Each structure stands twice: as structure tokens, then as C-alpha cells.
N, CA, C and O atoms as a GROMACS GRO file, in nm:
protein
  360
    1UNK      N    1   0.084  -0.118   0.000
    1UNK     CA    2   0.000   0.000   0.000
    1UNK      C    3   0.088   0.124   0.000
    1UNK      O    4   0.191   0.130   0.068
    2UNK      N    5   0.045   0.219  -0.076
    2UNK     CA    6   0.118   0.345  -0.079
    2UNK      C    7   0.074   0.434   0.036
    2UNK      O    8  -0.029   0.410   0.099
    3UNK      N    9   0.153   0.536   0.064
    3UNK     CA   10   0.120   0.630   0.171
    3UNK      C   11  -0.014   0.698   0.148
    3UNK      O   12  -0.089   0.724   0.242
    4UNK      N   13  -0.043   0.726   0.020
    4UNK     CA   14  -0.171   0.791  -0.013
    4UNK      C   15  -0.289   0.699   0.016
    4UNK      O   16  -0.392   0.743   0.066
    5UNK      N   17  -0.273   0.571  -0.015
    5UNK     CA   18  -0.380   0.474   0.007
    5UNK      C   19  -0.407   0.458   0.157
    5UNK      O   20  -0.522   0.449   0.200
    6UNK      N   21  -0.300   0.456   0.236
    6UNK     CA   22  -0.316   0.443   0.381
    6UNK      C   23  -0.385   0.567   0.436
    6UNK      O   24  -0.476   0.555   0.518
    7UNK      N   25  -0.343   0.686   0.393
    7UNK     CA   26  -0.405   0.810   0.440
    7UNK      C   27  -0.552   0.814   0.402
    7UNK      O   28  -0.635   0.858   0.482
    8UNK      N   29  -0.584   0.769   0.280
    8UNK     CA   30  -0.723   0.768   0.236
    8UNK      C   31  -0.806   0.671   0.321
    8UNK      O   32  -0.920   0.701   0.358
    9UNK      N   33  -0.750   0.556   0.351
    9UNK     CA   34  -0.819   0.458   0.433
    9UNK      C   35  -0.840   0.510   0.574
    9UNK      O   36  -0.948   0.494   0.632
   10UNK      N   37  -0.738   0.574   0.631
   10UNK     CA   38  -0.750   0.629   0.765
   10UNK      C   39  -0.855   0.737   0.773
   10UNK      O   40  -0.927   0.746   0.872
   11UNK      N   41  -0.866   0.820   0.670
   11UNK     CA   42  -0.965   0.927   0.672
   11UNK      C   43  -1.107   0.872   0.649
   11UNK      O   44  -1.204   0.935   0.691
   12UNK      N   45  -1.120   0.756   0.584
   12UNK     CA   46  -1.251   0.698   0.555
   12UNK      C   47  -1.307   0.622   0.675
   12UNK      O   48  -1.429   0.611   0.690
   13UNK      N   49  -1.220   0.570   0.759
   13UNK     CA   50  -1.263   0.490   0.873
   13UNK      C   51  -1.271   0.581   0.996
   13UNK      O   52  -1.169   0.636   1.037
   14UNK      N   53  -1.389   0.596   1.055
   14UNK     CA   54  -1.398   0.680   1.174
   14UNK      C   55  -1.320   0.618   1.290
   14UNK      O   56  -1.330   0.498   1.317
   15UNK      N   57  -1.246   0.700   1.356
   15UNK     CA   58  -1.167   0.653   1.470
   15UNK      C   59  -1.245   0.679   1.597
   15UNK      O   60  -1.286   0.791   1.625
   16UNK      N   61  -1.265   0.574   1.672
   16UNK     CA   62  -1.338   0.585   1.798
   16UNK      C   63  -1.236   0.577   1.911
   16UNK      O   64  -1.154   0.486   1.916
   17UNK      N   65  -1.243   0.673   1.999
   17UNK     CA   66  -1.151   0.671   2.111
   17UNK      C   67  -1.193   0.565   2.211
   17UNK      O   68  -1.311   0.551   2.244
   18UNK      N   69  -1.095   0.492   2.258
   18UNK     CA   70  -1.120   0.391   2.358
   18UNK      C   71  -1.124   0.455   2.496
   18UNK      O   72  -1.058   0.556   2.520
   19UNK      N   73  -1.201   0.397   2.586
   19UNK     CA   74  -1.205   0.453   2.721
   19UNK      C   75  -1.068   0.440   2.787
   19UNK      O   76  -0.995   0.345   2.762
   20UNK      N   77  -1.036   0.536   2.871
   20UNK     CA   78  -0.908   0.537   2.943
   20UNK      C   79  -0.931   0.480   3.081
   20UNK      O   80  -1.031   0.510   3.147
   21UNK      N   81  -0.839   0.397   3.125
   21UNK     CA   82  -0.846   0.338   3.258
   21UNK      C   83  -0.722   0.376   3.337
   21UNK      O   84  -0.613   0.393   3.280
   22UNK      N   85  -0.738   0.390   3.468
   22UNK     CA   86  -0.630   0.435   3.555
   22UNK      C   87  -0.602   0.330   3.662
   22UNK      O   88  -0.693   0.264   3.713
   23UNK      N   89  -0.475   0.316   3.695
   23UNK     CA   90  -0.436   0.225   3.803
   23UNK      C   91  -0.469   0.290   3.937
   23UNK      O   92  -0.497   0.410   3.944
   24UNK      N   93  -0.466   0.210   4.042
   24UNK     CA   94  -0.489   0.264   4.175
   24UNK      C   95  -0.385   0.373   4.206
   24UNK      O   96  -0.418   0.475   4.265
   25UNK      N   97  -0.260   0.351   4.165
   25UNK     CA   98  -0.154   0.449   4.192
   25UNK      C   99  -0.185   0.584   4.127
   25UNK      O  100  -0.160   0.688   4.187
   26UNK      N  101  -0.239   0.582   4.006
   26UNK     CA  102  -0.275   0.707   3.938
   26UNK      C  103  -0.391   0.777   4.009
   26UNK      O  104  -0.392   0.900   4.019
   27UNK      N  105  -0.488   0.699   4.057
   27UNK     CA  106  -0.602   0.756   4.129
   27UNK      C  107  -0.555   0.814   4.262
   27UNK      O  108  -0.600   0.921   4.304
   28UNK      N  109  -0.464   0.744   4.329
   28UNK     CA  110  -0.406   0.792   4.455
   28UNK      C  111  -0.341   0.928   4.433
   28UNK      O  112  -0.362   1.020   4.511
   29UNK      N  113  -0.261   0.940   4.327
   29UNK     CA  114  -0.193   1.066   4.297
   29UNK      C  115  -0.292   1.177   4.263
   29UNK      O  116  -0.272   1.292   4.302
   30UNK      N  117  -0.399   1.144   4.192
   30UNK     CA  118  -0.496   1.245   4.151
   30UNK      C  119  -0.578   1.298   4.268
   30UNK      O  120  -0.609   1.417   4.273
   31UNK      N  121  -0.614   1.212   4.363
   31UNK     CA  122  -0.703   1.252   4.472
   31UNK      C  123  -0.631   1.276   4.604
   31UNK      O  124  -0.691   1.324   4.700
   32UNK      N  125  -0.502   1.242   4.610
   32UNK     CA  126  -0.427   1.264   4.733
   32UNK      C  127  -0.472   1.175   4.847
   32UNK      O  128  -0.459   1.212   4.963
   33UNK      N  129  -0.524   1.059   4.815
   33UNK     CA  130  -0.568   0.961   4.915
   33UNK      C  131  -0.471   0.845   4.915
   33UNK      O  132  -0.385   0.834   4.827
   34UNK      N  133  -0.484   0.758   5.013
   34UNK     CA  134  -0.397   0.640   5.019
   34UNK      C  135  -0.451   0.529   4.931
   34UNK      O  136  -0.569   0.528   4.894
   35UNK      N  137  -0.364   0.436   4.897
   35UNK     CA  138  -0.406   0.319   4.820
   35UNK      C  139  -0.511   0.241   4.899
   35UNK      O  140  -0.606   0.187   4.842
   36UNK      N  141  -0.493   0.236   5.028
   36UNK     CA  142  -0.588   0.167   5.115
   36UNK      C  143  -0.729   0.228   5.102
   36UNK      O  144  -0.828   0.156   5.098
   37UNK      N  145  -0.736   0.360   5.098
   37UNK     CA  146  -0.865   0.428   5.085
   37UNK      C  147  -0.930   0.397   4.951
   37UNK      O  148  -1.050   0.369   4.945
   38UNK      N  149  -0.851   0.401   4.843
   38UNK     CA  150  -0.906   0.371   4.710
   38UNK      C  151  -0.957   0.228   4.707
   38UNK      O  152  -1.066   0.202   4.654
   39UNK      N  153  -0.882   0.134   4.762
   39UNK     CA  154  -0.928  -0.006   4.768
   39UNK      C  155  -1.058  -0.017   4.848
   39UNK      O  156  -1.148  -0.091   4.810
   40UNK      N  157  -1.067   0.057   4.959
   40UNK     CA  158  -1.189   0.054   5.041
   40UNK      C  159  -1.307   0.110   4.964
   40UNK      O  160  -1.417   0.054   4.969
   41UNK      N  161  -1.285   0.219   4.891
   41UNK     CA  162  -1.392   0.278   4.810
   41UNK      C  163  -1.444   0.176   4.708
   41UNK      O  164  -1.564   0.164   4.688
   42UNK      N  165  -1.352   0.102   4.645
   42UNK     CA  166  -1.392   0.001   4.547
   42UNK      C  167  -1.468  -0.112   4.617
   42UNK      O  168  -1.575  -0.153   4.572
   43UNK      N  169  -1.412  -0.162   4.725
   43UNK     CA  170  -1.474  -0.274   4.797
   43UNK      C  171  -1.613  -0.238   4.850
   43UNK      O  172  -1.704  -0.321   4.848
   44UNK      N  173  -1.628  -0.114   4.895
   44UNK     CA  174  -1.757  -0.073   4.951
   44UNK      C  175  -1.857  -0.027   4.844
   44UNK      O  176  -1.972   0.003   4.876
   45UNK      N  177  -1.814  -0.022   4.717
   45UNK     CA  178  -1.905   0.012   4.609
   45UNK      C  179  -1.917   0.160   4.577
   45UNK      O  180  -2.001   0.200   4.497
   46UNK      N  181  -1.833   0.243   4.639
   46UNK     CA  182  -1.840   0.387   4.610
   46UNK      C  183  -1.786   0.420   4.471
   46UNK      O  184  -1.830   0.516   4.408
   47UNK      N  185  -1.691   0.340   4.424
   47UNK     CA  186  -1.644   0.352   4.287
   47UNK      C  187  -1.630   0.211   4.230
   47UNK      O  188  -1.609   0.115   4.304
   48UNK      N  189  -1.641   0.200   4.098
   48UNK     CA  190  -1.632   0.071   4.031
   48UNK      C  191  -1.493   0.055   3.970
   48UNK      O  192  -1.436   0.150   3.916
   49UNK      N  193  -1.440  -0.066   3.978
   49UNK     CA  194  -1.313  -0.098   3.916
   49UNK      C  195  -1.330  -0.229   3.841
   49UNK      O  196  -1.415  -0.312   3.876
   50UNK      N  197  -1.249  -0.247   3.738
   50UNK     CA  198  -1.250  -0.373   3.664
   50UNK      C  199  -1.119  -0.444   3.694
   50UNK      O  200  -1.018  -0.382   3.727
   51UNK      N  201  -1.122  -0.575   3.682
   51UNK     CA  202  -1.002  -0.654   3.708
   51UNK      C  203  -0.955  -0.714   3.577
   51UNK      O  204  -1.030  -0.783   3.508
   52UNK      N  205  -0.830  -0.687   3.543
   52UNK     CA  206  -0.768  -0.745   3.424
   52UNK      C  207  -0.641  -0.814   3.474
   52UNK      O  208  -0.544  -0.748   3.513
   53UNK      N  209  -0.642  -0.945   3.471
   53UNK     CA  210  -0.531  -1.019   3.529
   53UNK      C  211  -0.526  -0.992   3.678
   53UNK      O  212  -0.625  -1.012   3.749
   54UNK      N  213  -0.412  -0.946   3.726
   54UNK     CA  214  -0.399  -0.913   3.868
   54UNK      C  215  -0.426  -0.766   3.894
   54UNK      O  216  -0.439  -0.723   4.009
   55UNK      N  217  -0.434  -0.688   3.788
   55UNK     CA  218  -0.452  -0.543   3.802
   55UNK      C  219  -0.600  -0.506   3.813
   55UNK      O  220  -0.686  -0.567   3.749
   56UNK      N  221  -0.627  -0.407   3.894
   56UNK     CA  222  -0.761  -0.350   3.902
   56UNK      C  223  -0.750  -0.208   3.850
   56UNK      O  224  -0.662  -0.131   3.890
   57UNK      N  225  -0.840  -0.173   3.759
   57UNK     CA  226  -0.835  -0.043   3.694
   57UNK      C  227  -0.967   0.030   3.711
   57UNK      O  228  -1.074  -0.031   3.719
   58UNK      N  229  -0.957   0.162   3.716
   58UNK     CA  230  -1.074   0.247   3.734
   58UNK      C  231  -1.089   0.331   3.608
   58UNK      O  232  -0.993   0.392   3.561
   59UNK      N  233  -1.211   0.334   3.554
   59UNK     CA  234  -1.234   0.404   3.428
   59UNK      C  235  -1.231   0.556   3.446
   59UNK      O  236  -1.253   0.608   3.556
   60UNK      N  237  -1.204   0.623   3.337
   60UNK     CA  238  -1.203   0.769   3.337
   60UNK      C  239  -1.339   0.824   3.376
   60UNK      O  240  -1.348   0.926   3.445
   61UNK      N  241  -1.445   0.757   3.333
   61UNK     CA  242  -1.581   0.800   3.368
   61UNK      C  243  -1.601   0.795   3.520
   61UNK      O  244  -1.665   0.883   3.577
   62UNK      N  245  -1.547   0.691   3.585
   62UNK     CA  246  -1.556   0.681   3.731
   62UNK      C  247  -1.478   0.794   3.797
   62UNK      O  248  -1.522   0.849   3.898
   63UNK      N  249  -1.363   0.827   3.742
   63UNK     CA  250  -1.280   0.935   3.797
   63UNK      C  251  -1.357   1.067   3.790
   63UNK      O  252  -1.361   1.142   3.887
   64UNK      N  253  -1.416   1.096   3.674
   64UNK     CA  254  -1.494   1.220   3.659
   64UNK      C  255  -1.613   1.221   3.754
   64UNK      O  256  -1.642   1.323   3.817
   65UNK      N  257  -1.681   1.106   3.765
   65UNK     CA  258  -1.796   1.098   3.853
   65UNK      C  259  -1.755   1.122   3.998
   65UNK      O  260  -1.822   1.193   4.072
   66UNK      N  261  -1.644   1.061   4.038
   66UNK     CA  262  -1.595   1.079   4.173
   66UNK      C  263  -1.550   1.222   4.198
   66UNK      O  264  -1.574   1.278   4.305
   67UNK      N  265  -1.485   1.281   4.099
   67UNK     CA  266  -1.439   1.420   4.111
   67UNK      C  267  -1.556   1.516   4.126
   67UNK      O  268  -1.544   1.622   4.188
   68UNK      N  269  -1.670   1.480   4.068
   68UNK     CA  270  -1.790   1.563   4.078
   68UNK      C  271  -1.871   1.533   4.204
   68UNK      O  272  -1.978   1.590   4.224
   69UNK      N  273  -1.820   1.444   4.290
   69UNK     CA  274  -1.886   1.414   4.416
   69UNK      C  275  -2.001   1.316   4.407
   69UNK      O  276  -2.080   1.306   4.500
   70UNK      N  277  -2.012   1.245   4.296
   70UNK     CA  278  -2.120   1.149   4.281
   70UNK      C  279  -2.076   1.014   4.334
   70UNK      O  280  -1.961   0.973   4.314
   71UNK      N  281  -2.165   0.944   4.400
   71UNK     CA  282  -2.139   0.813   4.459
   71UNK      C  283  -2.199   0.705   4.369
   71UNK      O  284  -2.313   0.719   4.324
   72UNK      N  285  -2.125   0.599   4.343
   72UNK     CA  286  -2.176   0.491   4.259
   72UNK      C  287  -2.296   0.422   4.321
   72UNK      O  288  -2.378   0.365   4.250
   73UNK      N  289  -2.306   0.427   4.454
   73UNK     CA  290  -2.419   0.361   4.521
   73UNK      C  291  -2.538   0.454   4.537
   73UNK      O  292  -2.643   0.414   4.588
   74UNK      N  293  -2.522   0.580   4.493
   74UNK     CA  294  -2.630   0.678   4.508
   74UNK      C  295  -2.742   0.649   4.410
   74UNK      O  296  -2.722   0.586   4.306
   75UNK      N  297  -2.859   0.696   4.445
   75UNK     CA  298  -2.972   0.683   4.356
   75UNK      C  299  -2.958   0.785   4.243
   75UNK      O  300  -2.857   0.854   4.235
   76UNK      N  301  -3.057   0.795   4.159
   76UNK     CA  302  -3.050   0.882   4.043
   76UNK      C  303  -3.039   1.031   4.079
   76UNK      O  304  -3.011   1.112   3.991
   77UNK      N  305  -3.061   1.067   4.204
   77UNK     CA  306  -3.050   1.208   4.241
   77UNK      C  307  -2.906   1.248   4.270
   77UNK      O  308  -2.881   1.362   4.308
   78UNK      N  309  -2.810   1.155   4.253
   78UNK     CA  310  -2.666   1.183   4.263
   78UNK      C  311  -2.627   1.247   4.396
   78UNK      O  312  -2.570   1.356   4.397
   79UNK      N  313  -2.657   1.182   4.504
   79UNK     CA  314  -2.614   1.235   4.632
   79UNK      C  315  -2.464   1.230   4.643
   79UNK      O  316  -2.398   1.147   4.580
   80UNK      N  317  -2.408   1.321   4.723
   80UNK     CA  318  -2.263   1.328   4.736
   80UNK      C  319  -2.214   1.230   4.840
   80UNK      O  320  -2.287   1.188   4.929
   81UNK      N  321  -2.086   1.193   4.826
   81UNK     CA  322  -2.022   1.108   4.926
   81UNK      C  323  -2.016   1.185   5.057
   81UNK      O  324  -1.987   1.304   5.058
   82UNK      N  325  -2.041   1.118   5.164
   82UNK     CA  326  -2.033   1.185   5.293
   82UNK      C  327  -1.887   1.210   5.330
   82UNK      O  328  -1.798   1.143   5.278
   83UNK      N  329  -1.863   1.304   5.418
   83UNK     CA  330  -1.727   1.335   5.459
   83UNK      C  331  -1.662   1.215   5.526
   83UNK      O  332  -1.541   1.195   5.510
   84UNK      N  333  -1.738   1.135   5.599
   84UNK     CA  334  -1.680   1.017   5.662
   84UNK      C  335  -1.632   0.916   5.558
   84UNK      O  336  -1.534   0.845   5.581
   85UNK      N  337  -1.699   0.909   5.445
   85UNK     CA  338  -1.658   0.820   5.338
   85UNK      C  339  -1.531   0.871   5.274
   85UNK      O  340  -1.444   0.791   5.236
   86UNK      N  341  -1.518   1.001   5.260
   86UNK     CA  342  -1.402   1.057   5.193
   86UNK      C  343  -1.281   1.070   5.284
   86UNK      O  344  -1.172   1.104   5.238
   87UNK      N  345  -1.298   1.043   5.413
   87UNK     CA  346  -1.187   1.056   5.507
   87UNK      C  347  -1.078   0.955   5.472
   87UNK      O  348  -1.106   0.838   5.445
   88UNK      N  349  -0.957   1.001   5.472
   88UNK     CA  350  -0.843   0.914   5.442
   88UNK      C  351  -0.816   0.823   5.561
   88UNK      O  352  -0.809   0.870   5.674
   89UNK      N  353  -0.802   0.697   5.536
   89UNK     CA  354  -0.790   0.598   5.641
   89UNK      C  355  -0.645   0.572   5.682
   89UNK      O  356  -0.619   0.471   5.748
   90UNK      N  357  -0.550   0.657   5.648
   90UNK     CA  358  -0.410   0.632   5.683
   90UNK      C  359  -0.386   0.632   5.826
   90UNK      O  360  -0.272   0.612   5.870
   0.00000   0.00000   0.00000
């Protein structure tokens, strides 16, 4: 294939962005909480994580939702996490 053919093919096929996932360490750095707290949030259902092999990853959508104060266990009215839930357990 020539460079022109590849460029034409790339422009014809819509590129869909894949969701971004973050490790616990990245979430810890972003929120200034301990790894223990992030694990507790996942275990208690406040945020959702997926497991791939031995790694557990948190989606970008979960990060945005958490940053906006929304709780995964909240009803549709999007209640905020209580201060006791957000307390760092270090």
C-alpha cells in the first residue's frame, strides 16, 4: 500500500476513542488519598473498578464521577459522598 492509500483509508474509517483506565496508583496521585482508601472505596461500592489479570483499573468515567462528588451507590439524584466516606484511612 502506498502512503496515499493508507491516508485515504485512515480518513474513511472513523476513529473511535477507547475509554481510558487508571491504576490505583494514578487515582491515589490524583485525589491525594492512600491506596488503602481507594481499595476501600472500590470494595464498599463507592467507585467501580475492573479486574484485568492481577490489576484493578478504574475508568475515566468513574474518575470524573468521583471528582464531581457522585457516589456509585447513590440513587439517580446523585447524592454526594459523605465526609466520613471521603476521610483518608491512613
